[in-house]
Backbone as XML, in Angstrom:
<?xml version="1.0"?>
<chain id="A" units="angstrom">
  <residue number="1" name="UNK">
    <atom name="N" x="176.953" y="98.577" z="73.019"/>
    <atom name="CA" x="176.379" y="97.397" z="73.661"/>
    <atom name="C" x="175.357" y="97.833" z="74.699"/>
  </residue>
  <residue number="2" name="UNK">
    <atom name="N" x="174.303" y="97.049" z="74.878"/>
    <atom name="CA" x="173.318" y="97.353" z="75.921"/>
    <atom name="C" x="173.946" y="97.286" z="77.313"/>
  </residue>
  <residue number="3" name="UNK">
    <atom name="N" x="173.399" y="98.101" z="78.214"/>
    <atom name="CA" x="173.883" y="98.126" z="79.604"/>
    <atom name="C" x="172.871" y="97.452" z="80.515"/>
  </residue>
  <residue number="4" name="UNK">
    <atom name="N" x="173.391" y="96.837" z="81.567"/>
    <atom name="CA" x="172.566" y="96.127" z="82.538"/>
    <atom name="C" x="173.047" y="96.431" z="83.948"/>
  </residue>
  <residue number="5" name="UNK">
    <atom name="N" x="172.112" y="96.385" z="84.871"/>
    <atom name="CA" x="172.420" y="96.481" z="86.291"/>
    <atom name="C" x="172.157" y="95.113" z="86.891"/>
  </residue>
  <residue number="6" name="UNK">
    <atom name="N" x="173.208" y="94.485" z="87.416"/>
    <atom name="CA" x="173.043" y="93.272" z="88.215"/>
    <atom name="C" x="173.032" y="93.732" z="89.660"/>
  </residue>
  <residue number="7" name="UNK">
    <atom name="N" x="172.058" y="93.286" z="90.406"/>
    <atom name="CA" x="172.008" y="93.605" z="91.831"/>
    <atom name="C" x="171.489" y="92.387" z="92.562"/>
  </residue>
  <residue number="8" name="UNK">
    <atom name="N" x="172.007" y="92.201" z="93.765"/>
    <atom name="CA" x="171.569" y="91.022" z="94.478"/>
    <atom name="C" x="172.213" y="90.867" z="95.833"/>
  </residue>
  <residue number="9" name="UNK">
    <atom name="N" x="172.091" y="89.663" z="96.334"/>
    <atom name="CA" x="172.542" y="89.362" z="97.689"/>
    <atom name="C" x="173.300" y="88.045" z="97.709"/>
  </residue>
  <residue number="10" name="UNK">
    <atom name="N" x="174.160" y="87.924" z="98.695"/>
    <atom name="CA" x="174.892" y="86.685" z="98.925"/>
    <atom name="C" x="174.062" y="85.748" z="99.784"/>
  </residue>
  <residue number="11" name="UNK">
    <atom name="N" x="174.168" y="84.462" z="99.497"/>
    <atom name="CA" x="173.588" y="83.448" z="100.375"/>
    <atom name="C" x="174.568" y="83.232" z="101.524"/>
  </residue>
  <residue number="12" name="UNK">
    <atom name="N" x="174.190" y="82.417" z="102.494"/>
    <atom name="CA" x="175.116" y="82.098" z="103.593"/>
    <atom name="C" x="176.418" y="81.521" z="103.039"/>
  </residue>
  <residue number="13" name="UNK">
    <atom name="N" x="176.300" y="80.619" z="102.068"/>
    <atom name="CA" x="177.475" y="80.007" z="101.447"/>
    <atom name="C" x="178.335" y="81.076" z="100.751"/>
  </residue>
  <residue number="14" name="UNK">
    <atom name="N" x="177.683" y="82.005" z="100.044"/>
    <atom name="CA" x="178.400" y="83.064" z="99.357"/>
    <atom name="C" x="179.084" y="84.026" z="100.316"/>
  </residue>
  <residue number="15" name="UNK">
    <atom name="N" x="178.435" y="84.318" z="101.434"/>
    <atom name="CA" x="179.040" y="85.200" z="102.430"/>
    <atom name="C" x="180.302" y="84.583" z="103.034"/>
  </residue>
  <residue number="16" name="UNK">
    <atom name="N" x="180.280" y="83.274" z="103.232"/>
    <atom name="CA" x="181.478" y="82.603" z="103.749"/>
    <atom name="C" x="182.641" y="82.752" z="102.761"/>
  </residue>
  <residue number="17" name="UNK">
    <atom name="N" x="182.353" y="82.607" z="101.481"/>
    <atom name="CA" x="183.380" y="82.786" z="100.464"/>
    <atom name="C" x="183.874" y="84.216" z="100.389"/>
  </residue>
  <residue number="18" name="UNK">
    <atom name="N" x="182.965" y="85.167" z="100.515"/>
    <atom name="CA" x="183.348" y="86.582" z="100.510"/>
    <atom name="C" x="184.235" y="86.902" z="101.708"/>
  </residue>
  <residue number="19" name="UNK">
    <atom name="N" x="183.889" y="86.382" z="102.860"/>
    <atom name="CA" x="184.691" y="86.610" z="104.064"/>
    <atom name="C" x="186.097" y="86.030" z="103.899"/>
  </residue>
  <residue number="20" name="UNK">
    <atom name="N" x="186.199" y="84.914" z="103.197"/>
    <atom name="CA" x="187.492" y="84.272" z="102.983"/>
    <atom name="C" x="188.333" y="85.044" z="101.961"/>
  </residue>
  <residue number="21" name="UNK">
    <atom name="N" x="187.710" y="85.426" z="100.832"/>
    <atom name="CA" x="188.452" y="85.999" z="99.704"/>
    <atom name="C" x="188.540" y="87.522" z="99.706"/>
  </residue>
  <residue number="22" name="UNK">
    <atom name="N" x="187.559" y="88.191" z="100.307"/>
    <atom name="CA" x="187.532" y="89.652" z="100.293"/>
    <atom name="C" x="186.841" y="90.219" z="99.065"/>
  </residue>
  <residue number="23" name="UNK">
    <atom name="N" x="186.584" y="91.511" z="99.123"/>
    <atom name="CA" x="185.834" y="92.185" z="98.068"/>
    <atom name="C" x="186.604" y="92.392" z="96.778"/>
  </residue>
  <residue number="24" name="UNK">
    <atom name="N" x="187.899" y="92.706" z="96.867"/>
    <atom name="CA" x="188.687" y="92.960" z="95.654"/>
    <atom name="C" x="188.789" y="91.722" z="94.778"/>
  </residue>
  <residue number="25" name="UNK">
    <atom name="N" x="188.991" y="90.571" z="95.400"/>
    <atom name="CA" x="189.062" y="89.331" z="94.614"/>
    <atom name="C" x="187.716" y="89.051" z="93.954"/>
  </residue>
  <residue number="26" name="UNK">
    <atom name="N" x="186.623" y="89.268" z="94.677"/>
    <atom name="CA" x="185.296" y="89.024" z="94.108"/>
    <atom name="C" x="185.075" y="89.918" z="92.895"/>
  </residue>
  <residue number="27" name="UNK">
    <atom name="N" x="185.495" y="91.181" z="92.986"/>
    <atom name="CA" x="185.341" y="92.102" z="91.872"/>
    <atom name="C" x="186.160" y="91.645" z="90.665"/>
  </residue>
  <residue number="28" name="UNK">
    <atom name="N" x="187.390" y="91.193" z="90.885"/>
    <atom name="CA" x="188.241" y="90.735" z="89.788"/>
    <atom name="C" x="187.674" y="89.487" z="89.116"/>
  </residue>
  <residue number="29" name="UNK">
    <atom name="N" x="187.179" y="88.553" z="89.920"/>
    <atom name="CA" x="186.589" y="87.325" z="89.377"/>
    <atom name="C" x="185.347" y="87.667" z="88.552"/>
  </residue>
  <residue number="30" name="UNK">
    <atom name="N" x="184.539" y="88.576" z="89.052"/>
    <atom name="CA" x="183.324" y="88.976" z="88.347"/>
    <atom name="C" x="183.666" y="89.663" z="87.025"/>
  </residue>
  <residue number="31" name="UNK">
    <atom name="N" x="184.667" y="90.523" z="87.045"/>
    <atom name="CA" x="185.098" y="91.212" z="85.817"/>
    <atom name="C" x="185.511" y="90.204" z="84.760"/>
  </residue>
  <residue number="32" name="UNK">
    <atom name="N" x="186.299" y="89.203" z="85.140"/>
    <atom name="CA" x="186.734" y="88.170" z="84.193"/>
    <atom name="C" x="185.542" y="87.372" z="83.657"/>
  </residue>
  <residue number="33" name="UNK">
    <atom name="N" x="184.583" y="87.091" z="84.517"/>
    <atom name="CA" x="183.401" y="86.333" z="84.093"/>
    <atom name="C" x="182.611" y="87.130" z="83.052"/>
  </residue>
  <residue number="34" name="UNK">
    <atom name="N" x="182.426" y="88.416" z="83.304"/>
    <atom name="CA" x="181.691" y="89.270" z="82.358"/>
    <atom name="C" x="182.440" y="89.341" z="81.031"/>
  </residue>
  <residue number="35" name="UNK">
    <atom name="N" x="183.751" y="89.481" z="81.090"/>
    <atom name="CA" x="184.561" y="89.533" z="79.870"/>
    <atom name="C" x="184.486" y="88.219" z="79.097"/>
  </residue>
  <residue number="36" name="UNK">
    <atom name="N" x="184.338" y="87.103" z="79.797"/>
    <atom name="CA" x="184.235" y="85.804" z="79.108"/>
    <atom name="C" x="182.936" y="85.691" z="78.311"/>
  </residue>
  <residue number="37" name="UNK">
    <atom name="N" x="181.967" y="86.535" z="78.638"/>
    <atom name="CA" x="180.708" y="86.582" z="77.893"/>
    <atom name="C" x="180.748" y="87.638" z="76.781"/>
  </residue>
  <residue number="38" name="UNK">
    <atom name="N" x="181.904" y="88.275" z="76.610"/>
    <atom name="CA" x="182.016" y="89.326" z="75.598"/>
    <atom name="C" x="181.590" y="90.682" z="76.103"/>
  </residue>
  <residue number="39" name="UNK">
    <atom name="N" x="181.428" y="90.815" z="77.418"/>
    <atom name="CA" x="180.962" y="92.066" z="78.011"/>
    <atom name="C" x="182.076" y="92.874" z="78.639"/>
  </residue>
  <residue number="40" name="UNK">
    <atom name="N" x="181.681" y="93.976" z="79.266"/>
    <atom name="CA" x="182.617" y="94.873" z="79.937"/>
    <atom name="C" x="181.981" y="95.378" z="81.224"/>
  </residue>
  <residue number="41" name="UNK">
    <atom name="N" x="182.701" y="95.240" z="82.338"/>
    <atom name="CA" x="182.210" y="95.731" z="83.619"/>
    <atom name="C" x="182.529" y="97.220" z="83.724"/>
  </residue>
  <residue number="42" name="UNK">
    <atom name="N" x="181.521" y="98.010" z="84.018"/>
    <atom name="CA" x="181.695" y="99.456" z="84.172"/>
    <atom name="C" x="181.893" y="99.839" z="85.636"/>
  </residue>
  <residue number="43" name="UNK">
    <atom name="N" x="181.164" y="99.188" z="86.531"/>
    <atom name="CA" x="181.259" y="99.523" z="87.959"/>
    <atom name="C" x="180.853" y="98.315" z="88.791"/>
  </residue>
  <residue number="44" name="UNK">
    <atom name="N" x="181.462" y="98.214" z="89.974"/>
    <atom name="CA" x="181.139" y="97.151" z="90.931"/>
    <atom name="C" x="181.157" y="97.785" z="92.306"/>
  </residue>
  <residue number="45" name="UNK">
    <atom name="N" x="180.029" y="97.718" z="92.985"/>
    <atom name="CA" x="179.925" y="98.293" z="94.327"/>
    <atom name="C" x="179.282" y="97.306" z="95.279"/>
  </residue>
  <residue number="46" name="UNK">
    <atom name="N" x="179.806" y="97.254" z="96.483"/>
    <atom name="CA" x="179.114" y="96.589" z="97.583"/>
    <atom name="C" x="178.213" y="97.625" z="98.213"/>
  </residue>
  <residue number="47" name="UNK">
    <atom name="N" x="177.152" y="97.185" z="98.889"/>
    <atom name="CA" x="176.171" y="98.131" z="99.406"/>
    <atom name="C" x="175.647" y="97.690" z="100.767"/>
  </residue>
  <residue number="48" name="UNK">
    <atom name="N" x="175.110" y="98.643" z="101.466"/>
    <atom name="CA" x="174.428" y="98.397" z="102.731"/>
    <atom name="C" x="172.932" y="98.439" z="102.447"/>
  </residue>
  <residue number="49" name="UNK">
    <atom name="N" x="172.175" y="97.551" z="103.045"/>
    <atom name="CA" x="170.738" y="97.579" z="102.837"/>
    <atom name="C" x="170.230" y="96.306" z="102.211"/>
  </residue>
  <residue number="50" name="UNK">
    <atom name="N" x="169.212" y="96.429" z="101.378"/>
    <atom name="CA" x="168.530" y="95.272" z="100.805"/>
    <atom name="C" x="169.377" y="94.443" z="99.853"/>
  </residue>
  <residue number="51" name="UNK">
    <atom name="N" x="170.261" y="95.074" z="99.110"/>
    <atom name="CA" x="171.146" y="94.360" z="98.187"/>
    <atom name="C" x="172.574" y="94.444" z="98.699"/>
  </residue>
  <residue number="52" name="UNK">
    <atom name="N" x="173.332" y="93.372" z="98.477"/>
    <atom name="CA" x="174.735" y="93.340" z="98.896"/>
    <atom name="C" x="175.680" y="93.917" z="97.850"/>
  </residue>
  <residue number="53" name="UNK">
    <atom name="N" x="175.258" y="93.901" z="96.579"/>
    <atom name="CA" x="176.132" y="94.384" z="95.510"/>
    <atom name="C" x="175.322" y="94.951" z="94.350"/>
  </residue>
  <residue number="54" name="UNK">
    <atom name="N" x="175.993" y="95.844" z="93.606"/>
    <atom name="CA" x="175.461" y="96.441" z="92.388"/>
    <atom name="C" x="176.579" y="96.421" z="91.356"/>
  </residue>
  <residue number="55" name="UNK">
    <atom name="N" x="176.282" y="95.913" z="90.168"/>
    <atom name="CA" x="177.264" y="95.836" z="89.095"/>
    <atom name="C" x="176.634" y="96.444" z="87.850"/>
  </residue>
  <residue number="56" name="UNK">
    <atom name="N" x="177.305" y="97.406" z="87.245"/>
    <atom name="CA" x="176.863" y="97.951" z="85.970"/>
    <atom name="C" x="177.789" y="97.377" z="84.907"/>
  </residue>
  <residue number="57" name="UNK">
    <atom name="N" x="177.194" y="96.792" z="83.874"/>
    <atom name="CA" x="177.988" y="96.158" z="82.833"/>
    <atom name="C" x="177.359" y="96.339" z="81.475"/>
  </residue>
  <residue number="58" name="UNK">
    <atom name="N" x="178.177" y="96.154" z="80.466"/>
    <atom name="CA" x="177.699" y="96.080" z="79.094"/>
    <atom name="C" x="177.806" y="94.629" z="78.662"/>
  </residue>
  <residue number="59" name="UNK">
    <atom name="N" x="176.814" y="94.158" z="77.940"/>
    <atom name="CA" x="176.850" y="92.808" z="77.373"/>
    <atom name="C" x="176.394" y="92.900" z="75.923"/>
  </residue>
  <residue number="60" name="UNK">
    <atom name="N" x="176.886" y="92.002" z="75.078"/>
    <atom name="CA" x="176.525" y="92.074" z="73.661"/>
    <atom name="C" x="175.024" y="91.952" z="73.398"/>
  </residue>
  <residue number="61" name="UNK">
    <atom name="N" x="174.326" y="91.216" z="74.250"/>
    <atom name="CA" x="172.892" y="91.001" z="74.017"/>
    <atom name="C" x="172.244" y="90.452" z="75.287"/>
  </residue>
  <residue number="62" name="UNK">
    <atom name="N" x="170.908" y="90.358" z="75.247"/>
    <atom name="CA" x="170.149" y="89.852" z="76.398"/>
    <atom name="C" x="170.521" y="88.424" z="76.754"/>
  </residue>
  <residue number="63" name="UNK">
    <atom name="N" x="170.791" y="87.604" z="75.741"/>
    <atom name="CA" x="171.097" y="86.193" z="76.002"/>
    <atom name="C" x="172.323" y="86.075" z="76.898"/>
  </residue>
  <residue number="64" name="UNK">
    <atom name="N" x="173.393" y="86.813" z="76.565"/>
    <atom name="CA" x="174.600" y="86.717" z="77.378"/>
    <atom name="C" x="174.420" y="87.381" z="78.740"/>
  </residue>
  <residue number="65" name="UNK">
    <atom name="N" x="173.603" y="88.422" z="78.810"/>
    <atom name="CA" x="173.322" y="89.031" z="80.113"/>
    <atom name="C" x="172.582" y="88.037" z="81.012"/>
  </residue>
  <residue number="66" name="UNK">
    <atom name="N" x="171.638" y="87.317" z="80.422"/>
    <atom name="CA" x="170.882" y="86.318" z="81.191"/>
    <atom name="C" x="171.784" y="85.147" z="81.573"/>
  </residue>
  <residue number="67" name="UNK">
    <atom name="N" x="172.684" y="84.745" z="80.680"/>
    <atom name="CA" x="173.620" y="83.660" z="80.985"/>
    <atom name="C" x="174.402" y="83.964" z="82.251"/>
  </residue>
  <residue number="68" name="UNK">
    <atom name="N" x="174.896" y="85.189" z="82.376"/>
    <atom name="CA" x="175.635" y="85.575" z="83.574"/>
    <atom name="C" x="174.816" y="85.399" z="84.833"/>
  </residue>
  <residue number="69" name="UNK">
    <atom name="N" x="173.580" y="85.819" z="84.773"/>
    <atom name="CA" x="172.699" y="85.689" z="85.930"/>
    <atom name="C" x="172.388" y="84.226" z="86.238"/>
  </residue>
  <residue number="70" name="UNK">
    <atom name="N" x="172.109" y="83.444" z="85.215"/>
    <atom name="CA" x="171.776" y="82.032" z="85.421"/>
    <atom name="C" x="172.939" y="81.270" z="86.050"/>
  </residue>
  <residue number="71" name="UNK">
    <atom name="N" x="174.141" y="81.480" z="85.514"/>
    <atom name="CA" x="175.312" y="80.769" z="86.040"/>
    <atom name="C" x="175.568" y="81.176" z="87.490"/>
  </residue>
  <residue number="72" name="UNK">
    <atom name="N" x="175.502" y="82.474" z="87.768"/>
    <atom name="CA" x="175.736" y="82.947" z="89.140"/>
    <atom name="C" x="174.668" y="82.400" z="90.089"/>
  </residue>
  <residue number="73" name="UNK">
    <atom name="N" x="173.390" y="82.493" z="89.696"/>
    <atom name="CA" x="172.316" y="82.003" z="90.568"/>
    <atom name="C" x="172.403" y="80.496" z="90.781"/>
  </residue>
  <residue number="74" name="UNK">
    <atom name="N" x="172.797" y="79.753" z="89.744"/>
    <atom name="CA" x="172.892" y="78.292" z="89.869"/>
    <atom name="C" x="174.003" y="77.862" z="90.821"/>
  </residue>
  <residue number="75" name="UNK">
    <atom name="N" x="174.958" y="78.754" z="91.082"/>
    <atom name="CA" x="176.055" y="78.417" z="91.997"/>
    <atom name="C" x="175.577" y="78.265" z="93.435"/>
  </residue>
  <residue number="76" name="UNK">
    <atom name="N" x="174.430" y="78.849" z="93.754"/>
    <atom name="CA" x="173.917" y="78.789" z="95.119"/>
    <atom name="C" x="174.608" y="79.747" z="96.079"/>
  </residue>
  <residue number="77" name="UNK">
    <atom name="N" x="175.460" y="80.629" z="95.542"/>
    <atom name="CA" x="176.193" y="81.562" z="96.404"/>
    <atom name="C" x="175.657" y="82.985" z="96.367"/>
  </residue>
  <residue number="78" name="UNK">
    <atom name="N" x="174.870" y="83.280" z="95.339"/>
    <atom name="CA" x="174.284" y="84.614" z="95.190"/>
    <atom name="C" x="172.877" y="84.495" z="94.629"/>
  </residue>
  <residue number="79" name="UNK">
    <atom name="N" x="172.111" y="85.549" z="94.806"/>
    <atom name="CA" x="170.809" y="85.691" z="94.155"/>
    <atom name="C" x="170.883" y="86.992" z="93.362"/>
  </residue>
  <residue number="80" name="UNK">
    <atom name="N" x="171.030" y="86.864" z="92.042"/>
    <atom name="CA" x="171.230" y="88.015" z="91.159"/>
    <atom name="C" x="169.934" y="88.363" z="90.441"/>
  </residue>
  <residue number="81" name="UNK">
    <atom name="N" x="169.648" y="89.651" z="90.363"/>
    <atom name="CA" x="168.543" y="90.181" z="89.561"/>
    <atom name="C" x="169.143" y="91.063" z="88.481"/>
  </residue>
  <residue number="82" name="UNK">
    <atom name="N" x="168.485" y="91.143" z="87.326"/>
    <atom name="CA" x="168.970" y="91.961" z="86.217"/>
    <atom name="C" x="167.954" y="93.054" z="85.921"/>
  </residue>
  <residue number="83" name="UNK">
    <atom name="N" x="168.462" y="94.258" z="85.695"/>
    <atom name="CA" x="167.655" y="95.371" z="85.202"/>
    <atom name="C" x="168.324" y="95.881" z="83.935"/>
  </residue>
  <residue number="84" name="UNK">
    <atom name="N" x="167.594" y="95.920" z="82.829"/>
    <atom name="CA" x="168.128" y="96.515" z="81.600"/>
    <atom name="C" x="168.119" y="98.027" z="81.783"/>
  </residue>
  <residue number="85" name="UNK">
    <atom name="N" x="169.232" y="98.667" z="81.459"/>
    <atom name="CA" x="169.350" y="100.111" z="81.616"/>
    <atom name="C" x="169.102" y="100.798" z="80.273"/>
  </residue>
  <residue number="86" name="UNK">
    <atom name="N" x="168.426" y="101.931" z="80.323"/>
    <atom name="CA" x="168.041" y="102.666" z="79.126"/>
    <atom name="C" x="168.658" y="104.059" z="79.191"/>
  </residue>
  <residue number="87" name="UNK">
    <atom name="N" x="169.297" y="104.475" z="78.106"/>
    <atom name="CA" x="169.948" y="105.784" z="78.083"/>
    <atom name="C" x="168.928" y="106.905" z="77.879"/>
  </residue>
  <residue number="88" name="UNK">
    <atom name="N" x="169.267" y="108.129" z="78.266"/>
    <atom name="CA" x="168.374" y="109.270" z="78.010"/>
    <atom name="C" x="168.062" y="109.419" z="76.522"/>
  </residue>
  <residue number="89" name="UNK">
    <atom name="N" x="169.028" y="109.113" z="75.666"/>
    <atom name="CA" x="168.802" y="109.224" z="74.227"/>
    <atom name="C" x="167.772" y="108.203" z="73.737"/>
  </residue>
  <residue number="90" name="UNK">
    <atom name="N" x="167.797" y="107.016" z="74.320"/>
    <atom name="CA" x="166.789" y="106.011" z="73.957"/>
    <atom name="C" x="165.404" y="106.457" z="74.403"/>
  </residue>
  <residue number="91" name="UNK">
    <atom name="N" x="165.317" y="107.087" z="75.564"/>
    <atom name="CA" x="164.025" y="107.618" z="76.022"/>
    <atom name="C" x="163.562" y="108.721" z="75.085"/>
  </residue>
  <residue number="92" name="UNK">
    <atom name="N" x="164.486" y="109.572" z="74.631"/>
    <atom name="CA" x="164.126" y="110.624" z="73.666"/>
    <atom name="C" x="163.471" y="110.019" z="72.432"/>
  </residue>
  <residue number="93" name="UNK">
    <atom name="N" x="164.036" y="108.918" z="71.928"/>
    <atom name="CA" x="163.453" y="108.247" z="70.767"/>
    <atom name="C" x="162.094" y="107.635" z="71.102"/>
  </residue>
  <residue number="94" name="UNK">
    <atom name="N" x="161.990" y="107.029" z="72.285"/>
    <atom name="CA" x="160.750" y="106.365" z="72.678"/>
    <atom name="C" x="159.589" y="107.342" z="72.830"/>
  </residue>
  <residue number="95" name="UNK">
    <atom name="N" x="159.840" y="108.526" z="73.390"/>
    <atom name="CA" x="158.732" y="109.463" z="73.612"/>
    <atom name="C" x="158.203" y="110.048" z="72.303"/>
  </residue>
  <residue number="96" name="UNK">
    <atom name="N" x="158.927" y="109.861" z="71.219"/>
    <atom name="CA" x="158.476" y="110.322" z="69.901"/>
    <atom name="C" x="157.654" y="109.256" z="69.187"/>
  </residue>
  <residue number="97" name="UNK">
    <atom name="N" x="157.565" y="108.072" z="69.774"/>
    <atom name="CA" x="156.820" y="106.964" z="69.188"/>
    <atom name="C" x="155.405" y="106.923" z="69.755"/>
  </residue>
  <residue number="98" name="UNK">
    <atom name="N" x="154.567" y="106.170" z="69.085"/>
    <atom name="CA" x="153.208" y="105.951" z="69.580"/>
    <atom name="C" x="152.789" y="104.532" z="69.203"/>
  </residue>
  <residue number="99" name="UNK">
    <atom name="N" x="151.669" y="104.102" z="69.740"/>
    <atom name="CA" x="151.114" y="102.808" z="69.368"/>
    <atom name="C" x="149.601" y="102.871" z="69.497"/>
  </residue>
  <residue number="100" name="UNK">
    <atom name="N" x="148.929" y="101.976" z="68.840"/>
    <atom name="CA" x="147.474" y="101.878" z="68.959"/>
    <atom name="C" x="147.190" y="101.016" z="70.170"/>
  </residue>
  <residue number="101" name="UNK">
    <atom name="N" x="146.540" y="101.594" z="71.178"/>
    <atom name="CA" x="146.283" y="100.884" z="72.412"/>
    <atom name="C" x="145.009" y="101.406" z="73.032"/>
  </residue>
  <residue number="102" name="UNK">
    <atom name="N" x="144.224" y="100.498" z="73.604"/>
    <atom name="CA" x="143.008" y="100.865" z="74.300"/>
    <atom name="C" x="143.183" y="100.496" z="75.770"/>
  </residue>
  <residue number="103" name="UNK">
    <atom name="N" x="143.023" y="101.467" z="76.685"/>
    <atom name="CA" x="143.138" y="101.152" z="78.119"/>
    <atom name="C" x="142.051" y="100.170" z="78.549"/>
  </residue>
  <residue number="104" name="UNK">
    <atom name="N" x="142.308" y="99.402" z="79.595"/>
    <atom name="CA" x="141.292" y="98.483" z="80.113"/>
    <atom name="C" x="140.001" y="99.234" z="80.456"/>
  </residue>
  <residue number="105" name="UNK">
    <atom name="N" x="138.861" y="98.648" z="80.094"/>
    <atom name="CA" x="137.573" y="99.227" z="80.440"/>
    <atom name="C" x="137.095" y="100.315" z="79.485"/>
  </residue>
  <residue number="106" name="UNK">
    <atom name="N" x="137.818" y="100.610" z="78.450"/>
    <atom name="CA" x="137.397" y="101.656" z="77.485"/>
    <atom name="C" x="136.844" y="101.041" z="76.235"/>
  </residue>
</chain>
């Protein structure tokens, strides 16, 4: 299954819920949500700095990965961004490919 990085921040409303429930409960709820989409959570970390959390997960496809982000963002408690993750083996395959392309101005 493809891997994705969800990263983002809590809104004021989301921070109040986090303060009430704690980090372990949030991680368990998130794991169940990902599993309900047919995915698997690989890692869940809280962070200091620009993002409040980082989640690495597998999802069956882009549609279900986007569904997770849409549902979470629509809650008004978090602002989630998605990054599709690419394995070293996929990069190995990509660097062996080519395409017909002309740079701008050439």
